DSSP file (Angstrom, degrees, kcal/mol; ACC not computed):
  #  RESIDUE AA STRUCTURE BP1 BP2  ACC     N-H-->O    O-->H-N    N-H-->O    O-->H-N    TCO  KAPPA ALPHA  PHI   PSI    X-CA   Y-CA   Z-CA
    1    1 A X              0   0    0      0, 0.0     2,-0.2     0, 0.0    83,-0.1   0.000 360.0 360.0 360.0 134.1   -5.6  -10.5    6.3
    2    2 A X  E     -a   84   0A   0     81,-0.5    83,-2.2    71,-0.1     2,-0.3  -0.515 360.0-158.7 -78.6 147.8   -1.9  -11.0    5.4
    3    3 A X  E     -a   85   0A   0     81,-0.2     2,-0.3    -2,-0.2    83,-0.2  -0.891  10.8-166.1-127.7 158.5    0.6   -8.5    6.7
    4    4 A X  E     -a   86   0A   0     81,-2.4    83,-2.0    -2,-0.3     2,-0.1  -0.994  22.4-123.0-141.4 142.6    4.1   -7.5    5.7
    5    5 A X  E  >  -a   87   0A   0     -2,-0.3     4,-2.1    81,-0.2     5,-0.2  -0.492  24.3-115.9 -84.6 157.1    6.6   -5.4    7.6
    6    6 A X  H  > S+     0   0    0     81,-0.5     4,-2.6     1,-0.2     5,-0.2   0.880 117.9  55.0 -56.6 -38.1    8.2   -2.2    6.3
    7    7 A X  H  > S+     0   0    0      1,-0.2     4,-2.1     2,-0.2    -1,-0.2   0.887 106.7  50.0 -63.7 -38.4   11.6   -4.0    6.3
    8    8 A X  H  > S+     0   0    0      2,-0.2     4,-2.0     1,-0.2    -1,-0.2   0.895 111.0  49.2 -66.5 -39.4   10.2   -6.8    4.2
    9    9 A X  H  X S+     0   0    0     -4,-2.1     4,-2.3     2,-0.2    -2,-0.2   0.922 110.7  50.4 -64.4 -43.6    8.8   -4.2    1.7
   10   10 A X  H  X S+     0   0    0     -4,-2.6     4,-2.6     1,-0.2    -2,-0.2   0.892 108.7  52.2 -62.1 -39.9   12.1   -2.4    1.6
   11   11 A X  H  X S+     0   0    0     -4,-2.1     4,-1.9     2,-0.2    -1,-0.2   0.891 108.6  50.7 -63.7 -39.2   14.0   -5.7    0.9
   12   12 A X  H  <>S+     0   0    0     -4,-2.0     5,-2.0     2,-0.2    -2,-0.2   0.907 110.8  49.3 -63.8 -41.4   11.6   -6.4   -2.0
   13   13 A X  H ><5S+     0   0    0     -4,-2.3     3,-1.5     1,-0.2    -2,-0.2   0.927 112.0  47.6 -61.9 -45.4   12.3   -2.9   -3.4
   14   14 A X  H 3<5S+     0   0    0     -4,-2.6    -1,-0.2     1,-0.3    -2,-0.2   0.820 106.4  58.5 -66.4 -30.5   16.0   -3.4   -3.1
   15   15 A X  T 3<5S-     0   0    0     -4,-1.9    -1,-0.3    -5,-0.2    -2,-0.2   0.377 110.7-122.7 -80.5   5.8   15.8   -6.9   -4.7
   16   16 A X  T < 5 +     0   0    0     -3,-1.5    -3,-0.2     1,-0.2     2,-0.1   0.773  54.9 161.0  56.5  27.9   14.2   -5.2   -7.8
   17   17 A X      < -     0   0    0     -5,-2.0     2,-0.9    -6,-0.2    -1,-0.2  -0.469  49.9-108.8 -71.4 150.7   11.1   -7.4   -7.4
   18   18 A X        +     0   0    0     -2,-0.1     2,-0.4    -3,-0.1    -1,-0.1  -0.745  52.3 169.8 -81.2 111.2    8.1   -6.2   -9.2
   19   19 A X        -     0   0    0     -2,-0.9     2,-0.6    38,-0.0    40,-0.1  -0.937  29.7-142.6-125.8 150.9    5.8   -5.0   -6.4
   20   20 A X  E     -b   59   0A   0     38,-0.6    40,-3.2    -2,-0.4     2,-0.4  -0.934  21.1-175.2-115.6 109.8    2.6   -3.1   -6.5
   21   21 A X  E     -b   60   0A   0     -2,-0.6    18,-3.3    16,-0.3     2,-0.5  -0.886   8.6-164.8-109.4 134.3    2.2   -0.6   -3.6
   22   22 A X  E     -bc  61  39A   0     38,-3.0    40,-2.6    -2,-0.4     2,-0.6  -0.976   6.8-156.2-119.2 120.4   -0.9    1.4   -3.0
   23   23 A X  E     -bc  62  40A   0     16,-3.2    18,-2.1    -2,-0.5    40,-0.2  -0.854   8.4-174.4 -95.9 118.6   -0.7    4.4   -0.7
   24   24 A X        +     0   0    0     38,-3.0    19,-2.2    -2,-0.6    20,-0.2   0.229  43.0 117.8-101.5  14.0   -4.1    5.2    0.8
   25   25 A X  S    S-     0   0    0     37,-0.3     2,-0.1    17,-0.2    -2,-0.1  -0.221  73.1 -88.8 -72.3 170.0   -3.1    8.4    2.6
   26   26 A X    >>  -     0   0    0     16,-0.1     4,-2.0     1,-0.1     3,-0.6  -0.335  40.7-101.7 -77.0 163.7   -4.6   11.8    1.8
   27   27 A X  H 3> S+     0   0    0      1,-0.3     4,-1.8     2,-0.2    -1,-0.1   0.882 120.7  51.3 -54.1 -46.7   -3.0   14.1   -0.8
   28   28 A X  H 3> S+     0   0    0      1,-0.2     4,-0.5     2,-0.2    -1,-0.3   0.832 109.8  50.8 -65.5 -30.8   -1.3   16.4    1.7
   29   29 A X  H X4 S+     0   0    0     -3,-0.6     3,-0.9     1,-0.2    -1,-0.2   0.899 109.2  50.2 -70.1 -40.8    0.3   13.4    3.5
   30   30 A X  H >< S+     0   0    0     -4,-2.0     3,-2.1     1,-0.2    -2,-0.2   0.820  98.3  67.4 -68.0 -31.1    1.6   12.0    0.2
   31   31 A X  H 3< S+     0   0    0     -4,-1.8    -1,-0.2     1,-0.3    -2,-0.2   0.799  92.6  61.6 -58.8 -27.5    3.2   15.3   -0.6
   32   32 A X  T << S-     0   0    0     -3,-0.9    -1,-0.3    -4,-0.5    -2,-0.2   0.603 128.4 -67.8 -75.1 -10.8    5.6   14.8    2.3
   33   33 A X    <   -     0   0    0     -3,-2.1     2,-0.3    -4,-0.2    -1,-0.3  -0.269  48.4-155.3 132.2 142.6    6.9   11.7    0.5
   34   34 A X        -     0   0    0     -3,-0.1    64,-2.9    -2,-0.1     2,-0.1  -0.910  40.7 -78.7-138.0 166.3    5.8    8.2   -0.5
   35   35 A X    >   -     0   0    0     -2,-0.3     3,-2.2    62,-0.2    62,-0.2  -0.462  67.8 -88.9 -64.3 134.4    7.5    4.9   -1.3
   36   36 A X  T 3  S+     0   0    0     60,-0.5    -1,-0.1     1,-0.3     3,-0.1  -0.161 108.9   5.1 -51.4 134.6    9.0    5.1   -4.8
   37   37 A X  T 3  S+     0   0    0      1,-0.2   -16,-0.3    -3,-0.1    -1,-0.3   0.512  90.0 149.6  68.9   8.3    6.6    4.0   -7.5
   38   38 A X    <   -     0   0    0     -3,-2.2     2,-0.4   -18,-0.1    -1,-0.2  -0.493  47.4-126.0 -69.8 140.9    3.7    3.6   -5.1
   39   39 A X  E     -c   22   0A   0    -18,-3.3   -16,-3.2    -2,-0.2     2,-0.7  -0.722  20.5-136.4 -84.7 135.5    0.3    4.3   -6.6
   40   40 A X  E     +c   23   0A   0     -2,-0.4     2,-0.4   -18,-0.2   -16,-0.2  -0.854  36.6 155.2-100.3 115.7   -1.7    6.9   -4.7
   41   41 A X        -     0   0    0    -18,-2.1     5,-0.1    -2,-0.7    -2,-0.0  -0.876  39.5-132.1-134.3 102.3   -5.4    6.1   -4.1
   42   42 A X    >>  -     0   0    0     -2,-0.4     3,-2.6     1,-0.1     4,-0.7  -0.199  26.5-111.2 -53.7 145.4   -6.9    7.9   -1.1
   43   43 A X  H >> S+     0   0    0    -19,-2.2     3,-1.1     1,-0.3     4,-0.5   0.846 116.4  58.9 -47.9 -42.9   -8.8    5.5    1.2
   44   44 A X  H 34 S+     0   0    0      1,-0.2    -1,-0.3   -20,-0.2     4,-0.2   0.667 109.5  44.4 -64.4 -15.7  -12.1    7.2    0.3
   45   45 A X  H X> S+     0   0    0     -3,-2.6     4,-1.6     2,-0.1     3,-0.5   0.493  84.4  92.9-105.9  -5.6  -11.6    6.4   -3.4
   46   46 A X  H <X S+     0   0    0     -3,-1.1     4,-1.3    -4,-0.7     3,-0.4   0.908  85.2  53.1 -56.3 -44.6  -10.4    2.8   -3.2
   47   47 A X  H 3< S+     0   0    0     -4,-0.5    -1,-0.2     1,-0.2     4,-0.2   0.853 113.6  43.4 -59.2 -35.7  -13.9    1.5   -3.7
   48   48 A X  H <4 S+     0   0    0     -3,-0.5    -1,-0.2     1,-0.2    -2,-0.2   0.673 117.9  44.0 -85.7 -17.9  -14.4    3.5   -6.8
   49   49 A X  H >< S+     0   0    0     -4,-1.6     3,-2.3    -3,-0.4     4,-0.3   0.472  81.9  96.8-104.2  -4.1  -10.9    2.8   -8.3
   50   50 A X  G >< S+     0   0    0     -4,-1.3     3,-1.7     1,-0.3    -1,-0.1   0.794  75.0  65.6 -61.1 -26.9  -10.7   -1.0   -7.6
   51   51 A X  G 3  S+     0   0    0      1,-0.3    -1,-0.3    -4,-0.2    -2,-0.1   0.705  94.4  61.6 -67.1 -16.5  -11.9   -1.8  -11.1
   52   52 A X  G <  S+     0   0    0     -3,-2.3    -1,-0.3     2,-0.1     2,-0.2   0.546  91.5  88.2 -82.0  -7.7   -8.6   -0.2  -12.3
   53   53 A X  S <  S-     0   0    0     -3,-1.7     2,-0.6    -4,-0.3     3,-0.0  -0.597  79.5-122.7 -95.2 155.0   -6.6   -2.9  -10.4
   54   54 A X    >   -     0   0    0     -2,-0.2     3,-1.9     1,-0.1    -2,-0.1  -0.853   9.0-153.9-100.2 117.3   -5.6   -6.3  -11.7
   55   55 A X  T 3  S+     0   0    0     -2,-0.6    27,-0.2     1,-0.3    -1,-0.1   0.658  93.4  64.3 -66.1 -14.4   -6.9   -9.2   -9.6
   56   56 A X  T 3  S+     0   0    0     25,-0.1    -1,-0.3     2,-0.1     2,-0.2   0.601  95.1  74.3 -83.8  -9.3   -3.9  -11.4  -10.8
   57   57 A X  S <  S-     0   0    0     -3,-1.9    25,-0.8   -38,-0.0     2,-0.4  -0.674  79.2-126.5-102.0 157.3   -1.5   -9.0   -9.1
   58   58 A X  E     - d   0  82A   0     -2,-0.2   -38,-0.6    23,-0.1     2,-0.4  -0.864  24.4-155.5-101.7 137.2   -0.7   -8.7   -5.4
   59   59 A X  E     -bd  20  83A   0     23,-2.6    25,-2.5    -2,-0.4     2,-0.6  -0.908   9.2-147.6-116.7 139.4   -0.9   -5.3   -3.8
   60   60 A X  E     -bd  21  84A   0    -40,-3.2   -38,-3.0    -2,-0.4     2,-0.4  -0.927  19.8-147.1-104.0 121.5    0.8   -3.9   -0.7
   61   61 A X  E     -bd  22  85A   0     23,-3.2    25,-2.7    -2,-0.6     2,-0.4  -0.742  18.8-177.0 -95.1 135.5   -1.4   -1.4    1.1
   62   62 A X  E     +b   23   0A   0    -40,-2.6   -38,-3.0    -2,-0.4   -37,-0.3  -0.979  13.0 151.0-133.9 141.8    0.3    1.5    2.9
   63   63 A X        -     0   0    0     -2,-0.4    27,-2.5    23,-0.3    28,-0.2  -0.686  60.6 -73.1-143.3-156.6   -0.9    4.5    5.1
   64   64 A X  S    S-     0   0    0     25,-0.3    27,-2.5    -2,-0.2    28,-0.3   0.943 120.1  -4.0 -73.9 -47.3    0.5    6.5    7.9
   65   65 A X  S    S-     0   0    0     24,-0.2    23,-0.7    25,-0.2    24,-0.2   0.507 103.6 -93.5-127.3  -7.9    0.3    4.0   10.7
   66   66 A X  S  > S+     0   0    0     22,-0.2     4,-1.0    21,-0.2    23,-0.1   0.252  98.5  97.2 115.0 -12.8   -1.4    0.8    9.3
   67   67 A X  H  > S+     0   0    0      2,-0.2     4,-1.6     1,-0.1     5,-0.1   0.958  87.5  39.1 -75.1 -52.8   -5.1    1.5   10.2
   68   68 A X  H  > S+     0   0    0      1,-0.2     4,-2.5     2,-0.2     5,-0.2   0.894 115.6  53.4 -65.9 -39.0   -6.4    2.9    7.0
   69   69 A X  H  > S+     0   0    0      1,-0.2     4,-2.7     2,-0.2    -1,-0.2   0.854 105.8  54.2 -65.9 -31.8   -4.4    0.5    4.8
   70   70 A X  H  X S+     0   0    0     -4,-1.0     4,-2.1     2,-0.2    -1,-0.2   0.885 108.9  48.1 -68.4 -37.0   -5.8   -2.4    6.8
   71   71 A X  H  X S+     0   0    0     -4,-1.6     4,-2.2     2,-0.2    -2,-0.2   0.915 113.5  47.5 -66.3 -42.1   -9.4   -1.1    6.0
   72   72 A X  H  X S+     0   0    0     -4,-2.5     4,-2.5     2,-0.2     5,-0.2   0.906 111.3  51.1 -63.9 -41.7   -8.5   -0.7    2.3
   73   73 A X  H  X S+     0   0    0     -4,-2.7     4,-2.9     1,-0.2    -1,-0.2   0.913 109.7  49.7 -62.4 -42.9   -6.9   -4.2    2.3
   74   74 A X  H  X S+     0   0    0     -4,-2.1     4,-2.5     2,-0.2    -1,-0.2   0.919 110.7  50.2 -62.5 -44.1  -10.0   -5.7    3.8
   75   75 A X  H  X S+     0   0    0     -4,-2.2     4,-0.7     2,-0.2    -2,-0.2   0.941 115.1  42.5 -59.3 -49.1  -12.2   -4.0    1.2
   76   76 A X  H ><>S+     0   0    0     -4,-2.5     5,-2.4     1,-0.2     3,-0.9   0.904 112.7  53.2 -66.5 -40.9  -10.1   -5.3   -1.7
   77   77 A X  H ><5S+     0   0    0     -4,-2.9     3,-1.9     1,-0.3    -1,-0.2   0.905 104.5  56.0 -60.0 -41.5   -9.7   -8.7   -0.1
   78   78 A X  H 3<5S+     0   0    0     -4,-2.5    -1,-0.3     1,-0.3    -2,-0.2   0.712 107.0  51.5 -63.5 -20.2  -13.5   -9.0    0.2
   79   79 A X  T <<5S-     0   0    0     -3,-0.9    -1,-0.3    -4,-0.7    -2,-0.2   0.183 128.7 -94.1-103.6  15.8  -13.7   -8.3   -3.6
   80   80 A X  T < 5S+     0   0    0     -3,-1.9     2,-0.2     1,-0.3    -3,-0.2   0.602  77.8 138.6  89.9  12.3  -11.2  -11.0   -4.5
   81   81 A X      < -     0   0    0     -5,-2.4     2,-0.7    -8,-0.1    -1,-0.3  -0.613  54.6-122.7 -89.9 152.2   -8.0   -9.1   -4.7
   82   82 A X  E     + d   0  58A   0    -25,-0.8   -23,-2.6   -27,-0.2     2,-0.3  -0.846  46.5 166.1 -93.0 116.2   -4.7  -10.3   -3.3
   83   83 A X  E     - d   0  59A   0     -2,-0.7   -81,-0.5   -25,-0.2     2,-0.4  -0.943  29.4-162.3-136.3 153.6   -3.4   -7.8   -0.7
   84   84 A X  E     -ad   2  60A   0    -25,-2.5   -23,-3.2    -2,-0.3     2,-0.5  -0.984  19.6-137.9-127.3 141.5   -0.9   -7.4    2.1
   85   85 A X  E     -ad   3  61A   0    -83,-2.2   -81,-2.4    -2,-0.4     2,-0.8  -0.893  15.8-133.7-101.0 126.3   -1.1   -4.7    4.7
   86   86 A X  E >   -a    4   0A   0    -25,-2.7     3,-1.1    -2,-0.5   -23,-0.3  -0.694  27.2-134.6 -79.5 111.9    2.2   -3.0    5.6
   87   87 A X  E 3  S+a    5   0A   0    -83,-2.0   -81,-0.5    -2,-0.8   -21,-0.2  -0.345  83.0  16.2 -67.2 143.4    2.2   -2.9    9.4
   88   88 A X  T >> S-     0   0    0    -23,-0.7     4,-0.7   -83,-0.1     3,-0.7   0.235  96.8-143.0  80.6 -16.2    3.2    0.3   11.1
   89   89 A X  G X4  -     0   0    0     -3,-1.1     3,-1.4     1,-0.2     4,-0.4  -0.036  56.1 -28.1  57.2-157.7    2.7    2.3    7.9
   90   90 A X  G 34 S+     0   0    0    -27,-2.5     3,-0.4     1,-0.3    -1,-0.2   0.701 130.2  71.3 -67.3 -19.8    5.0    5.2    6.9
   91   91 A X  G <4 S+     0   0    0    -27,-2.5    -1,-0.3    -3,-0.7    -2,-0.2   0.823 107.2  37.6 -63.4 -29.0    5.8    5.9   10.6
   92   92 A X  S << S+     0   0    0     -3,-1.4     2,-0.4    -4,-0.7    -1,-0.2   0.461  91.5 115.0 -98.7  -3.8    7.8    2.7   10.5
   93   93 A X        +     0   0    0     -4,-0.4   -86,-0.0    -3,-0.4    -3,-0.0  -0.537  29.3 167.3 -76.2 125.2    9.2    3.1    7.0
   94   94 A X        +     0   0    0     -2,-0.4    -1,-0.1   -88,-0.0     3,-0.1   0.310  48.9  95.2-115.1   4.3   13.0    3.6    6.9
   95   95 A X  S    S-     0   0    0      1,-0.2   -88,-0.0   -89,-0.1   -85,-0.0  -0.054  86.0 -57.0 -86.8-170.0   13.5    3.1    3.1
   96   96 A X        -     0   0    0    -86,-0.1   -60,-0.5   -60,-0.0     2,-0.3  -0.286  49.1-164.2 -69.3 152.6   13.6    5.6    0.3
   97   97 A X              0   0    0    -62,-0.2   -62,-0.2    -3,-0.1   -64,-0.0  -0.950 360.0 360.0-132.3 157.6   10.9    8.1   -0.4
   98   98 A X              0   0    0    -64,-2.9   -63,-0.1    -2,-0.3   -65,-0.1   0.327 360.0 360.0-125.7 360.0   10.0   10.2   -3.4
């Protein structure tokens, strides 16, 4: 599984690159703040929502510390999606939140 650091994700955001972030934390965790424009799909729903994702795009998976996002990334990767896991999760995130 490919990984990306929070600093690299922040640099992509600042560079106005088109990036697709999926936050797999629970609803109450996301209420505390998420990376701007991140799509929220709780880990338990990723399997049921994957048909809504575009296999031609690359997705960056995010959670609180990197564990749940790594499970989500593995699931999507096993189904042919291009994914990166953000290491350290939101605990390591120093960029903007909404």
